[in-house]
C-alpha positions in Angstrom: 111.1 -146.4 -168.0 114.9 -147.2 -166.7 115.9 -143.5 -167.4 113.4 -142.1 -165.4 114.0 -144.4 -162.5 117.8 -143.5 -162.9 116.9 -139.9 -162.7 114.9 -140.0 -159.5 117.4 -142.3 -157.8 120.0 -139.5 -158.5 117.8 -136.9 -157.4 117.1 -138.7 -154.0 120.6 -139.6 -153.4 121.5 -135.9 -153.5 118.6 -134.6 -151.5 119.7 -137.4 -149.0 123.4 -136.4 -149.1 122.1 -132.7 -148.3 120.2 -133.9 -145.1 123.2 -135.9 -143.8 125.6 -133.2 -144.3 122.9 -130.7 -142.8 122.3 -132.6 -140.0 125.9 -133.3 -139.0 126.4 -129.7 -139.2 123.6 -129.0 -137.1 124.8 -131.4 -134.5 128.5 -130.3 -134.4 127.5 -126.7 -134.3 125.0 -127.2 -131.4 127.7 -129.0 -129.7 130.0 -125.9 -129.9 127.1 -123.7 -128.9 126.7 -125.5 -125.7 130.3 -125.2 -125.0 130.7 -121.9 -125.8 127.8 -120.7 -123.6 129.4 -122.7 -120.7 132.3 -120.8 -121.3 130.8 -117.5 -121.1 129.2 -118.5 -118.0 132.6 -119.3 -116.3 134.1 -115.8 -118.1 131.4 -113.9 -116.1 131.5 -116.0 -112.9 135.4 -115.5 -112.8 135.1 -111.7 -113.4 132.8 -111.7 -110.6 135.3 -113.8 -108.0 137.9 -111.6 -109.4 135.9 -108.4 -108.2 135.5 -110.0 -104.7 139.1 -110.8 -104.1 140.1 -107.2 -105.3 137.6 -105.8 -103.0 138.8 -107.9 -100.1 142.7 -106.9 -100.9 142.1 -103.1 -101.2 141.4 -100.1 -99.3 137.8 -100.9 -97.8 136.9 -97.3 -98.6 137.7 -98.2 -102.2 134.4 -98.1 -104.3 133.8 -101.7 -105.4 130.9 -100.4 -108.0 133.9 -98.6 -109.9 135.8 -101.7 -110.3 133.1 -103.6 -111.4 132.2 -101.1 -113.9 135.9 -101.3 -115.0 135.6 -105.1 -115.6 132.4 -104.7 -117.5 134.1 -101.9 -119.7 136.7 -104.4 -120.9 134.3 -106.7 -122.0 133.6 -106.2 -125.6 131.4 -109.2 -127.0 129.1 -110.3 -124.2 126.1 -108.0 -123.5 126.0 -107.3 -119.7 123.8 -105.3 -117.3 124.8 -104.3 -113.6 122.2 -103.5 -110.9 122.1 -103.0 -107.6 120.3 -105.3 -105.0 116.8 -103.7 -105.9 117.3 -104.4 -109.4 118.1 -100.7 -110.3 120.5 -100.3 -113.5 124.0 -99.4 -112.5 126.0 -99.8 -115.9 125.6 -101.6 -119.3 127.5 -102.9 -122.1 127.4 -104.2 -125.5 123.8 -103.0 -126.4 122.6 -101.2 -129.0 124.5 -97.9 -128.9 121.9 -95.5 -130.3 119.7 -96.9 -127.5 121.6 -97.7 -124.5 120.7 -94.4 -123.0 117.0 -95.0 -123.1 115.9 -96.4 -119.6 112.6 -98.1 -121.1 115.0 -99.8 -123.9 117.5 -101.1 -120.9 114.4 -102.1 -118.6 112.9 -104.3 -121.8 116.7 -105.9 -122.2 116.9 -106.5 -118.8 113.6 -108.3 -118.5 114.4 -110.4 -121.6 117.7 -111.7 -119.8 116.1 -112.1 -116.4 113.8 -114.6 -118.5 116.5 -116.8 -119.9 119.4 -116.0 -117.3 120.3 -116.7 -113.7 122.3 -113.6 -112.4 125.4 -113.7 -111.0 125.5 -112.3 -107.3 128.6 -110.4 -106.2 128.5 -109.5 -102.6 130.3 -106.6 -101.5 132.2 -105.8 -98.2 129.2 -103.7 -96.7 126.8 -106.5 -96.7 125.0 -105.5 -99.7 125.3 -107.0 -103.0 125.3 -106.4 -107.1 123.8 -108.5 -109.4 125.3 -109.4 -113.0 122.8 -110.1 -115.9 124.5 -111.2 -119.0 123.1 -112.4 -122.5 124.6 -114.6 -125.2 127.6 -112.8 -127.1 127.2 -111.9 -130.6 129.5 -114.6 -131.6 127.3 -117.0 -129.9 124.1 -115.6 -131.3 125.6 -115.9 -134.8 126.8 -119.2 -134.2 123.5 -120.4 -133.2 122.0 -119.5 -136.5 124.8 -120.4 -138.6 123.8 -124.2 -139.0 120.4 -123.4 -140.2 122.3 -120.7 -142.9 124.4 -123.7 -143.8 121.6 -126.0 -144.4 119.9 -123.1 -146.5 123.0 -123.0 -148.6 123.5 -126.5 -149.2 119.8 -127.4 -150.0 120.3 -124.3 -152.4 123.2 -125.7 -154.0 121.9 -129.1 -154.3 118.7 -127.7 -156.1 120.6 -125.7 -158.4 122.9 -128.7 -159.0 119.9 -130.9 -159.9 118.3 -128.4 -162.1 121.5 -127.9 -163.9 122.0 -131.7 -164.4 118.6 -132.0 -165.5 119.0 -128.9 -168.0 122.1 -130.7 -169.2 120.9 -134.0 -169.7 117.7 -132.7 -171.6 119.7 -130.4 -173.9 121.9 -133.7 -174.4 119.0 -135.9 -175.1 117.6 -133.0 -177.3 120.5 -133.0 -179.4 120.7 -136.8 -179.8 117.0 -136.9 -180.9 117.9 -133.9 -183.5 120.7 -135.7 -184.9 118.9 -138.8 -185.4 115.7 -137.2 -186.8 118.0 -135.5 -189.4 119.8 -138.8 -190.2 116.7 -140.7 -190.4 115.2 -138.0 -193.1 118.7 -138.4 -195.1 118.5 -142.1 -195.1 114.7 -142.1 -196.2 114.9 -139.4 -199.0 117.0 -141.5 -201.6 114.6 -144.7 -201.6 111.6 -142.4 -201.2 112.6 -140.4 -204.5 113.2 -143.6 -206.2 109.7 -144.9 -205.2 108.3 -141.8 -206.3 110.0 -142.5 -209.8 108.7 -145.9 -210.2 105.3 -145.2 -209.2 105.0 -142.5 -212.0 106.3 -145.0 -214.3 103.8 -147.6 -213.5 101.0 -144.9 -213.8 102.3 -143.8 -217.2 102.2 -147.2 -218.4 99.4 -148.8 -216.6 96.8 -146.2 -216.0 94.2 -148.7 -215.4 95.6 -150.2 -212.4 94.2 -148.6 -209.1 96.7 -149.6 -206.8 99.0 -147.3 -208.0 96.9 -144.5 -207.0 97.1 -145.8 -203.4 100.8 -146.1 -203.5 101.3 -142.8 -204.9 99.4 -141.3 -201.7 101.7 -143.4 -199.6 104.9 -142.2 -201.2 103.5 -138.6 -200.8 103.1 -139.4 -197.2 106.8 -140.9 -197.0 107.9 -137.5 -198.6 105.9 -135.6 -196.0 107.3 -137.8 -192.9 110.8 -137.3 -194.3 110.5 -133.5 -194.5 109.1 -133.5 -190.9 112.3 -135.4 -189.6 114.3 -133.2 -191.4 112.9 -129.9 -189.8 113.2 -131.1 -186.3 115.5 -129.0 -184.6 114.7 -126.1 -186.6 112.2 -123.4 -185.9 109.0 -124.1 -188.0 107.3 -121.5 -189.9 103.7 -120.7 -188.2 101.5 -119.1 -190.8 97.3 -119.0 -190.4 95.6 -122.0 -191.5 92.1 -123.7 -191.5 92.1 -126.3 -188.7 89.2 -128.3 -190.1 90.8 -128.8 -193.5 94.1 -130.1 -191.9 91.9 -132.3 -189.1 90.0 -133.7 -192.0 93.0 -134.6 -194.0 94.7 -136.4 -191.3 91.4 -138.4 -190.7 90.8 -139.3 -194.1 94.4 -141.0 -194.3 93.9 -142.6 -191.3 90.7 -144.0 -192.1 91.6 -145.8 -195.3 94.7 -147.4 -193.2 93.1 -148.6 -190.0 91.0 -151.5 -189.5 87.5 -151.7 -190.7 86.3 -152.4 -187.2 87.3 -148.9 -186.2 84.7 -146.4 -186.8 85.8 -142.9 -187.4 83.5 -139.7 -186.5 84.4 -136.3 -187.5 82.3 -133.8 -186.1 83.2 -130.3 -186.6 81.1 -128.2 -184.2 81.0 -125.0 -186.5 80.9 -125.4 -190.2 82.9 -122.0 -190.9 86.3 -122.2 -191.2 88.5 -122.2 -187.8 91.6 -120.4 -188.7 94.4 -120.2 -186.3 98.2 -119.5 -186.6 99.5 -123.5 -187.5 102.3 -125.1 -189.2 99.9 -127.5 -191.3 102.5 -130.4 -191.5 103.5 -130.4 -187.9 99.8 -130.2 -186.9 98.6 -132.8 -188.9 101.4 -135.0 -187.1 99.9 -134.5 -183.8 96.6 -135.2 -185.0 97.8 -138.5 -186.4 99.8 -139.2 -183.5 97.0 -138.9 -180.9 94.5 -140.7 -183.1 97.0 -143.4 -183.6 97.5 -143.7 -179.7 93.7 -144.0 -179.2 93.4 -146.5 -182.0 96.2 -148.6 -180.2 94.2 -148.4 -177.1 91.1 -149.7 -178.6 93.2 -152.6 -179.6 91.5 -152.6 -183.4 87.9 -152.3 -182.4 86.0 -149.0 -181.4 85.0 -145.7 -182.1 87.2 -142.5 -182.8 85.5 -139.4 -182.6 87.3 -135.9 -183.8 85.2 -133.0 -182.6 86.3 -129.1 -183.5 85.1 -125.9 -181.9 86.1 -123.0 -181.0 85.7 -119.9 -178.7 86.5 -116.1 -178.9 90.1 -116.9 -178.7 90.7 -120.7 -178.9 90.4 -123.3 -181.1 89.6 -126.6 -179.4 90.1 -130.2 -180.9 88.6 -133.1 -178.8 89.8 -136.8 -179.6 87.9 -139.5 -178.1 88.0 -143.0 -178.0 86.1 -146.1 -176.6 89.6 -148.0 -175.5 90.9 -149.2 -172.2 91.0 -145.7 -170.6 94.0 -144.1 -168.7 94.5 -144.0 -165.1 94.5 -140.9 -163.4 97.9 -140.9 -161.9 99.3 -141.2 -165.5 97.4 -138.3 -167.1 100.7 -136.3 -167.1 103.0 -139.3 -167.4 101.6 -140.1 -171.1 103.2 -137.1 -172.3 106.7 -137.9 -170.9 109.3 -139.1 -173.4 109.6 -143.1 -173.2 106.4 -143.8 -171.4 104.6 -146.3 -173.0 102.5 -149.3 -172.3 102.6 -151.0 -175.3 104.9 -153.8 -176.1 106.7 -152.2 -178.9 107.6 -148.6 -179.6 109.6 -146.0 -178.0 106.8 -143.9 -176.2 107.5 -140.4 -178.0 104.3 -139.9 -180.3 102.6 -138.0 -177.3 105.7 -136.6 -176.2 106.4 -135.2 -179.6 102.7 -134.1 -179.9 103.2 -132.0 -176.6 106.4 -130.6 -177.8 104.8 -129.4 -181.2 101.5 -127.8 -179.6 103.0 -126.2 -176.7 106.4 -125.2 -177.8 105.9 -124.3 -181.5 102.3 -123.0 -181.2 102.0 -121.9 -177.4 99.0 -124.1 -177.2 98.0 -127.0 -174.7 97.4 -130.6 -174.8 96.3 -132.8 -172.0 93.9 -135.4 -170.9 90.3 -133.9 -170.8 88.8 -137.0 -168.9 89.3 -140.6 -168.7 87.8 -143.6 -167.4 89.3 -147.0 -167.3 87.7 -149.5 -169.4 85.4 -146.9 -171.1 87.8 -144.8 -173.0 89.6 -141.3 -173.0 89.4 -137.7 -174.3 92.4 -135.9 -175.4 91.8 -132.3 -175.6 94.0 -129.6 -177.8 93.7 -126.0 -177.4 94.9 -123.7 -180.2 95.3 -119.9 -179.7 93.6 -118.1 -182.8 95.7 -115.1 -182.4 
């Protein structure tokens, strides 16, 4: 459980860091935008005042409109519209060049500016006046949207980093499990072979002892377990097999090694063979793991029911128990590595079952239903083709 807690804390830290950076960037950029807006307003007012002074100092017959147009022409960033006192457009600058000669387009632009900006009034010597309407410059507009773009980039970076971090950790953990499994298989191999030899001698010398037959079955089981661990990390061989037979063999083995207070009920809903692509050894391992988990949930007393049915496309195995049940919030967690409610164990049984079914057989395993205090049903769905 501690591993999951560290993982979630790490992701929460990355998310918090991204939010702090984004908010700081937003506040700082908005400050810059506000200052730039004020500066643009001052620039336009400065141009207007300059025009008034120029008109005062020059020949009264000089065309002030021409001087205003000259100043507007020198502006290369701020969208500006010059109108007379009746709001008829005299000139404009820094709009879409392809549409600037379209009167209807410019009238729409003037209406937009008029809604958000107060025009600058330029008094003329004749007693008349002109109006200068201006909008935010291209640079200012880009700066307004910059913090949102920056926040998006930061969030994308954090998400990609988190995914990469999770993938690398998962790959590292998988490699550890594979190495541990192969080493376990290697360590089990020698004593298992030795036990098999001794049991063969006992059976030859004392054929009347029935116990040797049970010991032989257990040694065969050890050999099968050793083979399973040795193949972890390798792609298993998938061939067509009879699901009914595999389930039946797994149940028979568990039945003789479980408490007499556990009642086993095997109910194949179809008497015909249920054929599906399967690795028999691994699939039998899944049935054992799920069944053992159900037996643990019943705490040594109850009924374990295994039903096999089929549809046109799938083989379906339902494993139900009369145990303590699973809270709905834990339906998915029980298949996570390390999750366990038992005092002992590593919490890898159901996780391993999920990996075998979904990654190797392209099937599904999930909690079909469960009620706390009454029991659970785990469903396995295998594709028949």
